[in-house]
Biotite code that builds the C-alpha atoms (Angstrom):
import biotite.structure as struc

atoms = struc.array([
    struc.Atom([-74.429, -34.134, 19.084], chain_id="A", res_id=1, res_name="MET", atom_name="CA", element="C"),
    struc.Atom([-72.367, -32.215, 16.496], chain_id="A", res_id=2, res_name="THR", atom_name="CA", element="C"),
    struc.Atom([-69.362, -30.410, 17.901], chain_id="A", res_id=3, res_name="LYS", atom_name="CA", element="C"),
    struc.Atom([-68.667, -26.964, 16.470], chain_id="A", res_id=4, res_name="TYR", atom_name="CA", element="C"),
    struc.Atom([-65.278, -25.373, 16.269], chain_id="A", res_id=5, res_name="LEU", atom_name="CA", element="C"),
    struc.Atom([-64.236, -21.808, 15.747], chain_id="A", res_id=6, res_name="ARG", atom_name="CA", element="C"),
    struc.Atom([-61.926, -20.483, 12.998], chain_id="A", res_id=7, res_name="SER", atom_name="CA", element="C"),
    struc.Atom([-60.831, -17.234, 11.419], chain_id="A", res_id=8, res_name="GLU", atom_name="CA", element="C"),
    struc.Atom([-60.855, -16.294, 7.747], chain_id="A", res_id=9, res_name="CYS", atom_name="CA", element="C"),
    struc.Atom([-57.292, -16.069, 6.394], chain_id="A", res_id=10, res_name="GLN", atom_name="CA", element="C"),
    struc.Atom([-58.340, -13.129, 4.206], chain_id="A", res_id=11, res_name="ALA", atom_name="CA", element="C"),
    struc.Atom([-60.441, -10.853, 6.425], chain_id="A", res_id=12, res_name="CYS", atom_name="CA", element="C"),
    struc.Atom([-60.013, -12.379, 9.894], chain_id="A", res_id=13, res_name="GLY", atom_name="CA", element="C"),
    struc.Atom([-63.750, -12.845, 10.361], chain_id="A", res_id=14, res_name="GLY", atom_name="CA", element="C"),
    struc.Atom([-64.935, -15.507, 12.838], chain_id="A", res_id=15, res_name="HIS", atom_name="CA", element="C"),
    struc.Atom([-66.399, -18.681, 11.397], chain_id="A", res_id=16, res_name="ILE", atom_name="CA", element="C"),
    struc.Atom([-68.018, -21.554, 13.305], chain_id="A", res_id=17, res_name="GLU", atom_name="CA", element="C"),
    struc.Atom([-67.985, -24.945, 11.600], chain_id="A", res_id=18, res_name="PHE", atom_name="CA", element="C"),
    struc.Atom([-68.652, -28.597, 12.427], chain_id="A", res_id=19, res_name="PRO", atom_name="CA", element="C"),
    struc.Atom([-65.589, -30.400, 13.704], chain_id="A", res_id=20, res_name="ALA", atom_name="CA", element="C"),
    struc.Atom([-65.791, -33.051, 10.980], chain_id="A", res_id=21, res_name="ASP", atom_name="CA", element="C"),
    struc.Atom([-65.313, -30.336, 8.281], chain_id="A", res_id=22, res_name="THR", atom_name="CA", element="C"),
    struc.Atom([-61.955, -29.134, 9.665], chain_id="A", res_id=23, res_name="ALA", atom_name="CA", element="C"),
    struc.Atom([-59.387, -28.748, 6.901], chain_id="A", res_id=24, res_name="GLY", atom_name="CA", element="C"),
    struc.Atom([-61.965, -28.027, 4.191], chain_id="A", res_id=25, res_name="MET", atom_name="CA", element="C"),
    struc.Atom([-61.817, -24.879, 2.079], chain_id="A", res_id=26, res_name="THR", atom_name="CA", element="C"),
    struc.Atom([-64.993, -22.787, 1.908], chain_id="A", res_id=27, res_name="ILE", atom_name="CA", element="C"),
    struc.Atom([-66.006, -19.325, 0.820], chain_id="A", res_id=28, res_name="ASP", atom_name="CA", element="C"),
    struc.Atom([-65.889, -16.964, 3.787], chain_id="A", res_id=29, res_name="CYS", atom_name="CA", element="C"),
    struc.Atom([-69.407, -15.810, 4.754], chain_id="A", res_id=30, res_name="PRO", atom_name="CA", element="C"),
    struc.Atom([-67.980, -12.362, 5.556], chain_id="A", res_id=31, res_name="HIS", atom_name="CA", element="C"),
    struc.Atom([-65.812, -11.511, 2.546], chain_id="A", res_id=32, res_name="CYS", atom_name="CA", element="C"),
    struc.Atom([-66.614, -14.316, 0.120], chain_id="A", res_id=33, res_name="GLY", atom_name="CA", element="C"),
    struc.Atom([-62.964, -15.280, -0.386], chain_id="A", res_id=34, res_name="LYS", atom_name="CA", element="C"),
    struc.Atom([-61.755, -18.896, -0.124], chain_id="A", res_id=35, res_name="PRO", atom_name="CA", element="C"),
    struc.Atom([-60.469, -19.794, 3.332], chain_id="A", res_id=36, res_name="THR", atom_name="CA", element="C"),
    struc.Atom([-59.456, -23.007, 5.046], chain_id="A", res_id=37, res_name="GLU", atom_name="CA", element="C"),
    struc.Atom([-61.325, -24.152, 8.144], chain_id="A", res_id=38, res_name="LEU", atom_name="CA", element="C"),
    struc.Atom([-58.722, -24.347, 10.882], chain_id="A", res_id=39, res_name="MET", atom_name="CA", element="C"),
    struc.Atom([-58.938, -24.327, 14.656], chain_id="A", res_id=40, res_name="LEU", atom_name="CA", element="C"),
    struc.Atom([-58.644, -20.738, 15.886], chain_id="A", res_id=41, res_name="ALA", atom_name="CA", element="C"),
    struc.Atom([-56.083, -19.901, 18.639], chain_id="A", res_id=42, res_name="PRO", atom_name="CA", element="C"),
    struc.Atom([-57.297, -19.605, 22.218], chain_id="A", res_id=43, res_name="PRO", atom_name="CA", element="C"),
    struc.Atom([-59.012, -16.287, 23.048], chain_id="A", res_id=44, res_name="PRO", atom_name="CA", element="C"),
    struc.Atom([-56.163, -15.154, 25.318], chain_id="A", res_id=45, res_name="ASP", atom_name="CA", element="C"),
    struc.Atom([-53.533, -15.586, 22.566], chain_id="A", res_id=46, res_name="GLU", atom_name="CA", element="C"),
    struc.Atom([-53.386, -13.190, 19.634], chain_id="A", res_id=47, res_name="PRO", atom_name="CA", element="C"),
    struc.Atom([-54.004, -14.907, 16.343], chain_id="A", res_id=48, res_name="GLY", atom_name="CA", element="C"),
    struc.Atom([-51.257, -14.828, 13.691], chain_id="A", res_id=49, res_name="VAL", atom_name="CA", element="C"),
    struc.Atom([-52.538, -14.820, 10.098], chain_id="A", res_id=50, res_name="PRO", atom_name="CA", element="C"),
    struc.Atom([-51.378, -17.780, 8.047], chain_id="A", res_id=51, res_name="ARG", atom_name="CA", element="C"),
    struc.Atom([-49.904, -15.495, 5.412], chain_id="A", res_id=52, res_name="ARG", atom_name="CA", element="C"),
    struc.Atom([-47.671, -13.878, 8.042], chain_id="A", res_id=53, res_name="THR", atom_name="CA", element="C"),
    struc.Atom([-46.409, -17.264, 9.177], chain_id="A", res_id=54, res_name="ILE", atom_name="CA", element="C"),
    struc.Atom([-45.643, -18.271, 5.597], chain_id="A", res_id=55, res_name="VAL", atom_name="CA", element="C"),
    struc.Atom([-43.684, -15.085, 4.954], chain_id="A", res_id=56, res_name="TRP", atom_name="CA", element="C"),
    struc.Atom([-41.752, -15.528, 8.193], chain_id="A", res_id=57, res_name="MET", atom_name="CA", element="C"),
    struc.Atom([-40.767, -19.060, 7.173], chain_id="A", res_id=58, res_name="VAL", atom_name="CA", element="C"),
    struc.Atom([-39.767, -17.910, 3.677], chain_id="A", res_id=59, res_name="VAL", atom_name="CA", element="C"),
    struc.Atom([-37.722, -15.024, 5.065], chain_id="A", res_id=60, res_name="GLY", atom_name="CA", element="C"),
    struc.Atom([-35.906, -17.321, 7.472], chain_id="A", res_id=61, res_name="THR", atom_name="CA", element="C"),
    struc.Atom([-35.067, -19.730, 4.645], chain_id="A", res_id=62, res_name="LEU", atom_name="CA", element="C"),
    struc.Atom([-33.762, -16.919, 2.440], chain_id="A", res_id=63, res_name="VAL", atom_name="CA", element="C"),
    struc.Atom([-31.609, -15.616, 5.296], chain_id="A", res_id=64, res_name="LEU", atom_name="CA", element="C"),
    struc.Atom([-30.134, -19.050, 5.940], chain_id="A", res_id=65, res_name="LEU", atom_name="CA", element="C"),
    struc.Atom([-29.434, -19.582, 2.229], chain_id="A", res_id=66, res_name="MET", atom_name="CA", element="C"),
    struc.Atom([-27.676, -16.215, 2.007], chain_id="A", res_id=67, res_name="GLY", atom_name="CA", element="C"),
    struc.Atom([-25.562, -17.017, 5.053], chain_id="A", res_id=68, res_name="LEU", atom_name="CA", element="C"),
    struc.Atom([-24.586, -20.371, 3.574], chain_id="A", res_id=69, res_name="GLY", atom_name="CA", element="C"),
    struc.Atom([-23.619, -18.771, 0.254], chain_id="A", res_id=70, res_name="ALA", atom_name="CA", element="C"),
    struc.Atom([-21.477, -16.201, 2.084], chain_id="A", res_id=71, res_name="SER", atom_name="CA", element="C"),
    struc.Atom([-19.622, -18.932, 3.969], chain_id="A", res_id=72, res_name="LEU", atom_name="CA", element="C"),
    struc.Atom([-18.967, -20.845, 0.744], chain_id="A", res_id=73, res_name="VAL", atom_name="CA", element="C"),
    struc.Atom([-17.645, -17.706, -0.988], chain_id="A", res_id=74, res_name="ALA", atom_name="CA", element="C"),
    struc.Atom([-15.401, -16.958, 1.991], chain_id="A", res_id=75, res_name="LEU", atom_name="CA", element="C"),
    struc.Atom([-13.899, -20.442, 1.903], chain_id="A", res_id=76, res_name="ARG", atom_name="CA", element="C"),
    struc.Atom([-13.261, -20.236, -1.838], chain_id="A", res_id=77, res_name="LEU", atom_name="CA", element="C"),
    struc.Atom([-11.566, -16.865, -1.410], chain_id="A", res_id=78, res_name="ALA", atom_name="CA", element="C"),
    struc.Atom([-9.368, -18.205, 1.379], chain_id="A", res_id=79, res_name="GLN", atom_name="CA", element="C"),
    struc.Atom([-8.312, -21.115, -0.826], chain_id="A", res_id=80, res_name="ARG", atom_name="CA", element="C"),
    struc.Atom([-7.424, -18.785, -3.699], chain_id="A", res_id=81, res_name="ARG", atom_name="CA", element="C"),
    struc.Atom([-5.427, -16.504, -1.442], chain_id="A", res_id=82, res_name="TRP", atom_name="CA", element="C"),
    struc.Atom([-3.646, -19.476, 0.011], chain_id="A", res_id=83, res_name="GLY", atom_name="CA", element="C"),
    struc.Atom([-2.669, -20.719, -3.454], chain_id="A", res_id=84, res_name="ARG", atom_name="CA", element="C"),
    struc.Atom([-1.563, -17.312, -4.733], chain_id="A", res_id=85, res_name="GLY", atom_name="CA", element="C"),
    struc.Atom([0.408, -16.270, -1.651], chain_id="A", res_id=86, res_name="ALA", atom_name="CA", element="C"),
    struc.Atom([4.170, -16.451, -1.966], chain_id="A", res_id=87, res_name="ALA", atom_name="CA", element="C"),
    struc.Atom([5.879, -18.861, 0.457], chain_id="A", res_id=88, res_name="PRO", atom_name="CA", element="C"),
    struc.Atom([7.753, -17.200, 3.287], chain_id="A", res_id=89, res_name="PRO", atom_name="CA", element="C"),
    struc.Atom([11.352, -16.496, 2.404], chain_id="A", res_id=90, res_name="LYS", atom_name="CA", element="C"),
    struc.Atom([13.906, -18.259, 4.538], chain_id="A", res_id=91, res_name="VAL", atom_name="CA", element="C"),
    struc.Atom([16.952, -16.123, 5.140], chain_id="A", res_id=92, res_name="GLN", atom_name="CA", element="C"),
    struc.Atom([20.173, -18.006, 4.582], chain_id="A", res_id=93, res_name="THR", atom_name="CA", element="C"),
    struc.Atom([23.507, -17.259, 6.187], chain_id="A", res_id=94, res_name="GLN", atom_name="CA", element="C"),
    struc.Atom([24.719, -15.795, 2.893], chain_id="A", res_id=95, res_name="ALA", atom_name="CA", element="C"),
    struc.Atom([21.740, -13.406, 2.824], chain_id="A", res_id=96, res_name="ASP", atom_name="CA", element="C"),
    struc.Atom([22.408, -12.407, 6.419], chain_id="A", res_id=97, res_name="ALA", atom_name="CA", element="C"),
    struc.Atom([26.076, -11.680, 5.650], chain_id="A", res_id=98, res_name="LYS", atom_name="CA", element="C"),
    struc.Atom([25.054, -9.635, 2.613], chain_id="A", res_id=99, res_name="THR", atom_name="CA", element="C"),
    struc.Atom([22.574, -7.609, 4.650], chain_id="A", res_id=100, res_name="ASN", atom_name="CA", element="C"),
    struc.Atom([25.126, -6.969, 7.376], chain_id="A", res_id=101, res_name="VAL", atom_name="CA", element="C"),
    struc.Atom([27.759, -5.961, 4.844], chain_id="A", res_id=102, res_name="ALA", atom_name="CA", element="C"),
    struc.Atom([25.408, -3.610, 3.000], chain_id="A", res_id=103, res_name="SER", atom_name="CA", element="C"),
    struc.Atom([24.251, -1.968, 6.216], chain_id="A", res_id=104, res_name="SER", atom_name="CA", element="C"),
    struc.Atom([27.826, -1.577, 7.433], chain_id="A", res_id=105, res_name="ALA", atom_name="CA", element="C"),
    struc.Atom([28.881, 0.429, 4.355], chain_id="A", res_id=106, res_name="ILE", atom_name="CA", element="C"),
    struc.Atom([27.716, 4.049, 4.789], chain_id="A", res_id=107, res_name="PRO", atom_name="CA", element="C"),
    struc.Atom([26.482, 6.000, 1.796], chain_id="A", res_id=108, res_name="ALA", atom_name="CA", element="C"),
    struc.Atom([29.029, 8.482, 0.476], chain_id="A", res_id=109, res_name="PRO", atom_name="CA", element="C"),
    struc.Atom([28.539, 11.930, 1.977], chain_id="A", res_id=110, res_name="THR", atom_name="CA", element="C"),
    struc.Atom([30.153, 15.308, 1.518], chain_id="A", res_id=111, res_name="ASP", atom_name="CA", element="C"),
    struc.Atom([33.454, 15.725, 3.368], chain_id="A", res_id=112, res_name="ALA", atom_name="CA", element="C"),
    struc.Atom([34.796, 18.777, 5.109], chain_id="A", res_id=113, res_name="GLU", atom_name="CA", element="C"),
    struc.Atom([36.994, 20.944, 2.904], chain_id="A", res_id=114, res_name="ALA", atom_name="CA", element="C"),
    struc.Atom([39.314, 23.862, 3.705], chain_id="A", res_id=115, res_name="PRO", atom_name="CA", element="C"),
    struc.Atom([37.671, 27.257, 4.192], chain_id="A", res_id=116, res_name="GLY", atom_name="CA", element="C"),
    struc.Atom([34.463, 25.813, 5.616], chain_id="A", res_id=117, res_name="GLY", atom_name="CA", element="C"),
    struc.Atom([33.388, 24.256, 2.326], chain_id="A", res_id=118, res_name="PHE", atom_name="CA", element="C"),
    struc.Atom([32.137, 20.714, 1.789], chain_id="A", res_id=119, res_name="ARG", atom_name="CA", element="C"),
    struc.Atom([33.176, 18.565, -1.166], chain_id="A", res_id=120, res_name="VAL", atom_name="CA", element="C"),
    struc.Atom([31.487, 15.520, -2.667], chain_id="A", res_id=121, res_name="SER", atom_name="CA", element="C"),
    struc.Atom([33.094, 12.382, -4.054], chain_id="A", res_id=122, res_name="VAL", atom_name="CA", element="C"),
    struc.Atom([35.291, 13.271, -7.041], chain_id="A", res_id=123, res_name="ILE", atom_name="CA", element="C"),
    struc.Atom([35.097, 11.120, -10.161], chain_id="A", res_id=124, res_name="THR", atom_name="CA", element="C"),
    struc.Atom([36.812, 11.085, -13.555], chain_id="A", res_id=125, res_name="LEU", atom_name="CA", element="C"),
    struc.Atom([34.433, 11.291, -16.509], chain_id="A", res_id=126, res_name="GLU", atom_name="CA", element="C"),
    struc.Atom([35.257, 10.995, -20.182], chain_id="A", res_id=127, res_name="LYS", atom_name="CA", element="C"),
    struc.Atom([33.482, 13.347, -22.557], chain_id="A", res_id=128, res_name="THR", atom_name="CA", element="C"),
    struc.Atom([31.320, 11.519, -25.068], chain_id="A", res_id=129, res_name="SER", atom_name="CA", element="C"),
    struc.Atom([32.677, 11.698, -28.604], chain_id="A", res_id=130, res_name="GLY", atom_name="CA", element="C"),
    struc.Atom([36.161, 12.884, -27.581], chain_id="A", res_id=131, res_name="SER", atom_name="CA", element="C"),
    struc.Atom([39.241, 11.843, -25.604], chain_id="A", res_id=132, res_name="SER", atom_name="CA", element="C"),
    struc.Atom([38.883, 14.617, -23.008], chain_id="A", res_id=133, res_name="LEU", atom_name="CA", element="C"),
    struc.Atom([38.601, 13.539, -19.356], chain_id="A", res_id=134, res_name="VAL", atom_name="CA", element="C"),
    struc.Atom([37.394, 15.756, -16.521], chain_id="A", res_id=135, res_name="TYR", atom_name="CA", element="C"),
    struc.Atom([37.494, 15.479, -12.745], chain_id="A", res_id=136, res_name="ALA", atom_name="CA", element="C"),
    struc.Atom([33.977, 16.370, -11.591], chain_id="A", res_id=137, res_name="VAL", atom_name="CA", element="C"),
    struc.Atom([32.303, 16.875, -8.229], chain_id="A", res_id=138, res_name="GLY", atom_name="CA", element="C"),
    struc.Atom([30.335, 19.334, -6.108], chain_id="A", res_id=139, res_name="THR", atom_name="CA", element="C"),
    struc.Atom([31.666, 22.004, -3.775], chain_id="A", res_id=140, res_name="LEU", atom_name="CA", element="C"),
    struc.Atom([29.076, 23.293, -1.286], chain_id="A", res_id=141, res_name="THR", atom_name="CA", element="C"),
    struc.Atom([29.058, 26.631, 0.539], chain_id="A", res_id=142, res_name="ASN", atom_name="CA", element="C"),
    struc.Atom([27.158, 25.827, 3.783], chain_id="A", res_id=143, res_name="PRO", atom_name="CA", element="C"),
    struc.Atom([27.614, 29.360, 5.162], chain_id="A", res_id=144, res_name="SER", atom_name="CA", element="C"),
    struc.Atom([25.120, 32.212, 4.996], chain_id="A", res_id=145, res_name="ASP", atom_name="CA", element="C"),
    struc.Atom([27.460, 34.506, 3.025], chain_id="A", res_id=146, res_name="ARG", atom_name="CA", element="C"),
    struc.Atom([28.688, 34.680, -0.535], chain_id="A", res_id=147, res_name="GLN", atom_name="CA", element="C"),
    struc.Atom([32.106, 33.236, -1.383], chain_id="A", res_id=148, res_name="ARG", atom_name="CA", element="C"),
    struc.Atom([34.093, 35.023, -4.092], chain_id="A", res_id=149, res_name="PHE", atom_name="CA", element="C"),
    struc.Atom([36.912, 33.830, -6.388], chain_id="A", res_id=150, res_name="GLY", atom_name="CA", element="C"),
    struc.Atom([36.891, 30.191, -5.256], chain_id="A", res_id=151, res_name="VAL", atom_name="CA", element="C"),
    struc.Atom([39.730, 28.064, -6.660], chain_id="A", res_id=152, res_name="ARG", atom_name="CA", element="C"),
    struc.Atom([39.797, 24.305, -6.228], chain_id="A", res_id=153, res_name="ILE", atom_name="CA", element="C"),
    struc.Atom([42.942, 22.225, -6.802], chain_id="A", res_id=154, res_name="GLU", atom_name="CA", element="C"),
    struc.Atom([42.907, 18.460, -7.217], chain_id="A", res_id=155, res_name="LEU", atom_name="CA", element="C"),
    struc.Atom([45.675, 15.860, -7.103], chain_id="A", res_id=156, res_name="ASP", atom_name="CA", element="C"),
    struc.Atom([45.613, 13.273, -9.881], chain_id="A", res_id=157, res_name="LEU", atom_name="CA", element="C"),
    struc.Atom([46.573, 9.730, -8.875], chain_id="A", res_id=158, res_name="LEU", atom_name="CA", element="C"),
    struc.Atom([47.432, 6.626, -10.882], chain_id="A", res_id=159, res_name="ASP", atom_name="CA", element="C"),
    struc.Atom([46.061, 3.145, -10.248], chain_id="A", res_id=160, res_name="SER", atom_name="CA", element="C"),
    struc.Atom([48.607, 2.576, -7.440], chain_id="A", res_id=161, res_name="THR", atom_name="CA", element="C"),
    struc.Atom([47.695, 5.809, -5.641], chain_id="A", res_id=162, res_name="GLY", atom_name="CA", element="C"),
    struc.Atom([50.794, 7.706, -6.703], chain_id="A", res_id=163, res_name="GLN", atom_name="CA", element="C"),
    struc.Atom([50.450, 11.374, -7.611], chain_id="A", res_id=164, res_name="LYS", atom_name="CA", element="C"),
    struc.Atom([50.915, 11.947, -11.323], chain_id="A", res_id=165, res_name="VAL", atom_name="CA", element="C"),
    struc.Atom([49.700, 15.540, -11.712], chain_id="A", res_id=166, res_name="GLY", atom_name="CA", element="C"),
    struc.Atom([47.263, 18.252, -10.656], chain_id="A", res_id=167, res_name="THR", atom_name="CA", element="C"),
    struc.Atom([44.270, 20.071, -12.122], chain_id="A", res_id=168, res_name="THR", atom_name="CA", element="C"),
    struc.Atom([42.321, 23.183, -11.170], chain_id="A", res_id=169, res_name="LYS", atom_name="CA", element="C"),
    struc.Atom([38.974, 24.929, -11.636], chain_id="A", res_id=170, res_name="ASP", atom_name="CA", element="C"),
    struc.Atom([37.658, 28.383, -10.745], chain_id="A", res_id=171, res_name="TYR", atom_name="CA", element="C"),
    struc.Atom([34.277, 29.865, -9.761], chain_id="A", res_id=172, res_name="GLN", atom_name="CA", element="C"),
    struc.Atom([33.652, 33.618, -9.392], chain_id="A", res_id=173, res_name="GLN", atom_name="CA", element="C"),
    struc.Atom([30.795, 33.450, -6.855], chain_id="A", res_id=174, res_name="VAL", atom_name="CA", element="C"),
    struc.Atom([29.137, 30.723, -4.769], chain_id="A", res_id=175, res_name="ILE", atom_name="CA", element="C"),
    struc.Atom([25.890, 31.880, -3.189], chain_id="A", res_id=176, res_name="GLU", atom_name="CA", element="C"),
    struc.Atom([25.028, 31.252, 0.496], chain_id="A", res_id=177, res_name="PRO", atom_name="CA", element="C"),
    struc.Atom([24.069, 27.576, 0.926], chain_id="A", res_id=178, res_name="ASN", atom_name="CA", element="C"),
    struc.Atom([24.819, 27.203, -2.777], chain_id="A", res_id=179, res_name="GLY", atom_name="CA", element="C"),
    struc.Atom([26.660, 24.532, -4.724], chain_id="A", res_id=180, res_name="GLN", atom_name="CA", element="C"),
    struc.Atom([29.255, 24.614, -7.474], chain_id="A", res_id=181, res_name="TRP", atom_name="CA", element="C"),
    struc.Atom([29.535, 21.727, -9.915], chain_id="A", res_id=182, res_name="GLN", atom_name="CA", element="C"),
    struc.Atom([33.243, 21.942, -10.717], chain_id="A", res_id=183, res_name="PHE", atom_name="CA", element="C"),
    struc.Atom([34.750, 20.326, -13.802], chain_id="A", res_id=184, res_name="LYS", atom_name="CA", element="C"),
    struc.Atom([38.549, 20.282, -14.027], chain_id="A", res_id=185, res_name="ALA", atom_name="CA", element="C"),
    struc.Atom([40.357, 19.085, -17.170], chain_id="A", res_id=186, res_name="LEU", atom_name="CA", element="C"),
    struc.Atom([42.596, 16.046, -16.620], chain_id="A", res_id=187, res_name="VAL", atom_name="CA", element="C"),
    struc.Atom([45.816, 16.066, -18.649], chain_id="A", res_id=188, res_name="VAL", atom_name="CA", element="C"),
    struc.Atom([47.722, 12.776, -18.858], chain_id="A", res_id=189, res_name="GLY", atom_name="CA", element="C"),
    struc.Atom([46.448, 9.272, -19.463], chain_id="A", res_id=190, res_name="SER", atom_name="CA", element="C"),
    struc.Atom([47.920, 7.802, -16.272], chain_id="A", res_id=191, res_name="LYS", atom_name="CA", element="C"),
    struc.Atom([45.397, 9.451, -13.960], chain_id="A", res_id=192, res_name="ALA", atom_name="CA", element="C"),
    struc.Atom([42.912, 6.946, -12.516], chain_id="A", res_id=193, res_name="ALA", atom_name="CA", element="C"),
    struc.Atom([41.444, 8.930, -9.610], chain_id="A", res_id=194, res_name="THR", atom_name="CA", element="C"),
    struc.Atom([41.453, 12.442, -8.164], chain_id="A", res_id=195, res_name="ALA", atom_name="CA", element="C"),
    struc.Atom([41.398, 13.848, -4.643], chain_id="A", res_id=196, res_name="ARG", atom_name="CA", element="C"),
    struc.Atom([41.005, 17.301, -3.153], chain_id="A", res_id=197, res_name="LEU", atom_name="CA", element="C"),
    struc.Atom([44.301, 19.150, -2.619], chain_id="A", res_id=198, res_name="ALA", atom_name="CA", element="C"),
    struc.Atom([43.107, 22.633, -1.615], chain_id="A", res_id=199, res_name="SER", atom_name="CA", element="C"),
    struc.Atom([40.303, 25.193, -1.777], chain_id="A", res_id=200, res_name="VAL", atom_name="CA", element="C"),
    struc.Atom([41.224, 28.870, -1.816], chain_id="A", res_id=201, res_name="LYS", atom_name="CA", element="C"),
    struc.Atom([39.152, 32.042, -1.883], chain_id="A", res_id=202, res_name="GLU", atom_name="CA", element="C"),
    struc.Atom([40.031, 35.572, -3.000], chain_id="A", res_id=203, res_name="ASP", atom_name="CA", element="C"),
    struc.Atom([40.110, 37.970, -0.072], chain_id="A", res_id=204, res_name="GLN", atom_name="CA", element="C"),
])
């Protein structure tokens, strides 16, 4: 007695009954006329999954795995490049440590208190370009909230040993509240090496 099996068309899902010995053959579907392969249909209580859906699921899984593998390879290559290009950690020597300590121990020059409530910066000697004239230059600051009138600054000129060898002066008519005056006093005498503040006076 010939045993009949039941299958579904992969194109339209129509039910097809066929002899068991023809399983695996490809025929034209009696419902839609499209080629379909005779396969055993799933049990009635289980929903059938079209073959095309299964194929696409397998292809999608493969593509996902390939993309994941490519991402891992790219990540490893990037890590190797970063590792090669990264600078080696710097080892601090005792000399570096001493230098850092010394540099941090030296405070940056700041304005010093001056007579009359003024503040004065570091004073330096500067030679005028193209001539032999030398000036003692610096900044006098008026930190108050009032104008200062007729301000005279006097500087002591010192030689290389710190001995006083002369004086120089400069004058400013008005210094505004919280304003600054860039003084420039002429230095006479070639022995002067440095200058220091002697006095600051203001017209009453």
